[in-house]
C-alpha positions as CSV (number, residue, x, y, z in Angstrom):
1,M,11.2,16.1,-22.3
2,E,10.5,12.6,-21.0
3,V,12.5,11.0,-18.2
4,R,12.0,7.4,-17.0
5,A,12.7,5.3,-14.0
6,L,12.5,1.5,-13.9
7,A,12.2,-1.0,-11.0
8,S,13.0,-4.5,-12.2
9,N,12.0,-7.8,-10.6
10,Q,9.7,-6.5,-7.9
11,P,8.0,-9.2,-5.9
12,V,4.4,-8.2,-6.6
13,A,2.1,-9.4,-9.4
14,P,1.7,-7.0,-12.3
15,R,-2.0,-7.1,-12.2
16,K,-2.0,-5.7,-8.6
17,V,0.5,-3.0,-9.6
18,R,-1.6,-1.9,-12.6
19,L,-4.4,-1.0,-10.2
20,V,-2.2,1.5,-8.4
21,L,-0.6,2.8,-11.6
22,Q,-4.0,3.7,-13.0
23,M,-4.6,6.1,-10.1
24,I,-1.5,8.2,-10.7
25,L,-1.5,8.4,-14.5
26,G,-1.7,12.0,-15.8
27,R,-1.3,13.6,-12.3
28,P,1.4,16.0,-11.2
29,V,4.3,14.3,-9.5
30,E,3.6,15.9,-6.1
31,E,0.0,14.9,-6.1
32,A,0.9,11.4,-7.2
33,L,3.4,11.0,-4.4
34,T,0.9,12.2,-1.8
35,L,-1.7,9.8,-3.2
36,L,0.7,6.9,-3.1
37,E,1.8,7.7,0.4
38,F,-1.7,7.1,1.8
39,M,-2.8,4.1,-0.3
40,P,-3.2,0.8,1.6
41,Q,-1.7,-1.4,-1.1
42,A,1.8,-2.8,-0.5
43,S,2.7,-2.1,-4.1
44,A,2.1,1.6,-3.6
45,R,5.4,1.8,-1.6
46,I,7.3,0.4,-4.6
47,V,5.6,2.7,-7.1
48,W,6.2,5.7,-4.8
49,K,10.0,4.9,-4.9
50,V,9.9,4.7,-8.7
51,V,8.0,8.0,-9.1
52,K,10.4,9.7,-6.7
53,S,13.3,8.3,-8.7
54,A,11.9,9.5,-12.0
55,A,11.4,13.0,-10.5
56,A,15.0,13.0,-9.2
57,N,16.3,11.9,-12.5
58,A,14.4,14.7,-14.3
59,E,15.6,17.3,-11.9
60,N,19.3,16.3,-11.5
61,N,20.2,14.8,-14.9
62,F,18.1,16.9,-17.2
63,D,17.5,20.2,-15.3
64,L,13.7,20.0,-15.5
65,N,11.5,22.1,-13.2
66,P,10.4,19.7,-10.4
67,D,7.1,21.6,-9.9
68,A,6.0,21.2,-13.5
69,L,6.5,17.4,-13.7
70,R,3.6,15.1,-14.7
71,V,3.3,11.3,-14.8
72,K,3.0,10.7,-18.5
73,K,3.2,6.9,-18.6
74,A,3.1,4.2,-15.9
75,V,3.5,0.5,-17.0
76,A,3.8,-2.8,-15.1
77,G,5.1,-5.7,-17.2
78,D,5.7,-9.3,-16.5
79,A,9.0,-10.4,-15.0
80,R,10.2,-13.8,-13.9
81,T,7.8,-16.3,-12.5
82,L,8.7,-18.7,-9.7
83,K,6.9,-22.0,-9.9
84,R,6.5,-23.9,-6.7
85,F,4.3,-26.8,-5.5
86,G,2.1,-26.8,-2.4
87,A,0.6,-29.7,-0.6
88,R,-3.1,-30.5,-1.0
89,S,-5.5,-33.0,0.5
90,R,-5.1,-36.8,0.0
91,G,-1.3,-36.6,-0.8
92,R,-1.7,-34.4,-3.9
93,V,0.2,-31.3,-5.0
94,A,-1.0,-28.1,-6.6
95,P,1.2,-25.6,-8.5
96,M,1.7,-22.1,-7.0
97,V,2.9,-19.3,-9.3
98,K,4.7,-16.4,-7.7
99,R,4.7,-13.5,-10.1
100,Y,7.2,-10.6,-10.3
101,S,6.9,-7.4,-12.2
102,H,9.0,-4.7,-14.0
103,I,7.6,-1.2,-13.1
104,E,8.3,1.7,-15.4
105,V,7.3,5.3,-14.8
106,V,7.8,8.1,-17.3
107,V,7.5,11.8,-16.3
108,E,7.5,14.8,-18.5
109,G,8.2,18.4,-17.9
110,E,9.8,21.6,-19.1
111,Q,13.3,22.9,-18.6
112,F,14.0,25.9,-16.4
């Protein structure tokens, strides 16, 4: 059975999150959490919370065995984009784009 968790509008670019998500794809949840805990990326903390939430959803809402859970799918999609302008030389301006992302993690496992 598949169980998902979603973190919407996280203040990190999807491209940066996808690098972290590739590392945990297909791994058992315990191993993925340990791996995320020691990653230097700032987005690893956000992904850690989403994986933990998906595991808790599976255990509490669907009575799945927490030891048999695996990360089946991990996706980072585009969310809102803040468009700002920053000062440049000679009185000019340049656009700055601050990207946000939606992070979805799907875990699968078997019931007790």
